[in-house]
Steps between C-alpha positions, in 0.01 A plus 500: 500500500335224698647173621370195678779337697482147632761346724554156352685177561516454123345644185524449125368630171408265217415589140362231266615227736858627532630652823662833418575621853508353848618587848529332837428700817444869438244737354252462217422851374208566264561844347250729328553841346260789447500807281751750633738249660864571437851484649400649837233235562728218383788611724273549801344156457832322442642649821181416690501135390872449559476645849175340617563320825246219465717196571533362849817537704625250760236625744214450255448873436469652152835676503688381191498614139521248215873560445573423866342156461677400179163501324407587142237710327269391218352798313184443296329772292127521571288773338186365671616664825344816357164342421198715577213282618270774629255493209342197341642150510792532260814671629623807318871559450511865392710587804781266400791638302510443125666161430800656324565734792433231761742259330777760513419581864509131592844458340629810680354377829669159459834672437457715811418197717820328384704788645412384852718188479207263533455229236214608271297286262218634286190409308440604140305815424192436286523121525230266626675379815421248768638606836544237767597573859516365848411792724697536823296620794297601309647847474344706221534879460354750254708812447425807285778744417444863597 
């Protein structure tokens, strides 16, 4: 499992002109799944994201997790995180999980993230989405599960 996390002041997901999810301050998380991902990777990543201390405390140091700030999380499925661009000019996606498997993994991941008592919004798997954000920092991290 691979995620790209952005600390944001706000973010939203729109499909066909309609906003389906939006958050204020918090984390925008783009989530991709590969063949072989399962419960262990989902649990590890959920705990990692919930505990990441990337928000500033009163002294300006990155010491607070999203829950400690009253922030929210916006989860967006993104199979292109597993694009292989090493050969040619067109990315290959053979490393990404099959759509049926990835959809199930995304739903399970969303359910796990909700267990951390942080408001969670989500994009729609398989939809053509427009994601809008105002990055905060900017702080952007890429994390791969073990």
